C-alpha positions, 0 to 999 in steps of 0.5 A: 500500500502507498501511504502518504503521511502529512505532518506539521511536526517533524525534525528538528523538533524532538517530541512524542509526535515526531518519534511516534511517526518516525518509528511507525514509518520505520516499521511500515517500510520494514513490512514492505509498505511504501511510505512518503512524508510531507513535512514543513522543511519542504515548504517556506515556513514561519515561526509559530507564535510564542514557540519560535522553535516550531516552524509552520508551513506558509501557504503550502497547498499548491506545492502539496497537491503537486507532491501528493499527485506525483506520489499517487497514494492509496491513502492520505494520513494527516497527523496534525491539524496545522497548516500542512494538515489542513492543506492535505485534508483539502487535497484528499477530499478534493481528489477523493483519496481515502483520508485518515487523521490522528489526534496526538495532543490535546490541541484545544487545551494547549491553545487555551493555555498559550492564547486564551482561546475558549475550548469550545471554539477549538473543539468546533474546529476539531469536529470539522477537521476530523469528522471528514476522515474515514477514521481518526486514530487516538492513543487511548480509550480515555481519549476516545471517550473524551472526544466522543463526548465532544462530538467527534466520530469514527474514532479508533485506537492506535496505541504506542510502543517502546523500542526495547533495543534502546530503552532498557535498564543500564546497570550502574548508571546514576545521575549526580546529586543527592539521592533520591533523584527525580527526573522530568523529560519533555518540552519545557512549556507551559502546557506541560505544567512543569512548575507543579513538579519543580515547586514540590518540596522533595528530598534529593535532586531534581533533573530536567531533560528537554528544551522549550520556550519556558527554559530560561525562565525556569532556569532562573526561577529554580537555580538548584535544578539540574538541566541536561537539554535535549539528548539522544535516545541512547543517552536518554535511556542512561538518564532514565536508568540513573533516576529514582522516579520519573515525574510526569506533571502534565495534565494535557497529554493524550498518552505520554511516550516518555512514560513507557520509555522511563518504565522500560528503563526501570524508572517508576512513574509519579503522575496525576491520575489524568489521561495518559498516566491513567491509560499507561499506568492504571492500577499497575504496581509500576507507578503512583498516581495521585492528585497530590503529586508530592505524595505520588513521588514519595510512593513511587520511591518504594516501587521495585524497578523490576515492576516498571520494566515488566509493565513496559513490556506490553507496549510494543511498536510491532503491535502499534504499527499493526493497529495503524496499518489495519485502520488504514486498510479499512479506510481504503475500503470505504469512502470519506464521509 
């Protein structure tokens, strides 16, 4: 099958969406599927307001439709709701090519946090955007339930995986600083709620991995926190292995790929009981979920590292990619709504 994936999120961005897409594409090609990617570097771009590291394509439709028709895909998969996603949606509908979409991030909550735009306005846009597709892929049952309540239809589960070749316990690794070591990995941005972690009165040392528009502020505001910037996956696995607890303060993620990466390296998780942690951890003895994040951190310290590793084994990219391709094959068998 010839699959065209269109995404506004791509390298040099480092986030769960990009890693999910790149890993899925690798597995699709290994299975013999023909995959092409349309991403922002192929177009003229402008900086995203309040987030200059993210580049948005400027008026991409004409060039995009030329690339689309040259590839002649069996199905167009739109991964994001930005300018490229919007142009690809329009092109697929105009040319009557099967269209699938994905919901990776809580876009309305992010937009409200950054710009103050009411949730109702953005969810209205999402209904219009995604309900034109044969299927919209979501990462968890909780997200599917939430979006159904918001009026989105034809939703299906596309889970996530962890690369066990990279993310596994590294014996002898230890992050510097007084123990215990509490770790955050992710974008340093307002929607990630990182202050909820950094403000906690915890013993030991706090480490932050990642970059983003809030980095300079939190470096000034929390001078005792250690910062590592952006790391390669191999180095990141060493950092997970060297921490005692992985702290996930976000309340807006749909899944949280870093959760299962940390678990796979033997690092128990502390988080709020919200979408993402609830789906990944649930009642498993691999993490602690609590509205009192400090209490969750202290409980997670008592969790055996082998519990985390065992729980992570159920999340594989082979299974996730099989879900993805099955949904796309079904989409080619029925017209767009």
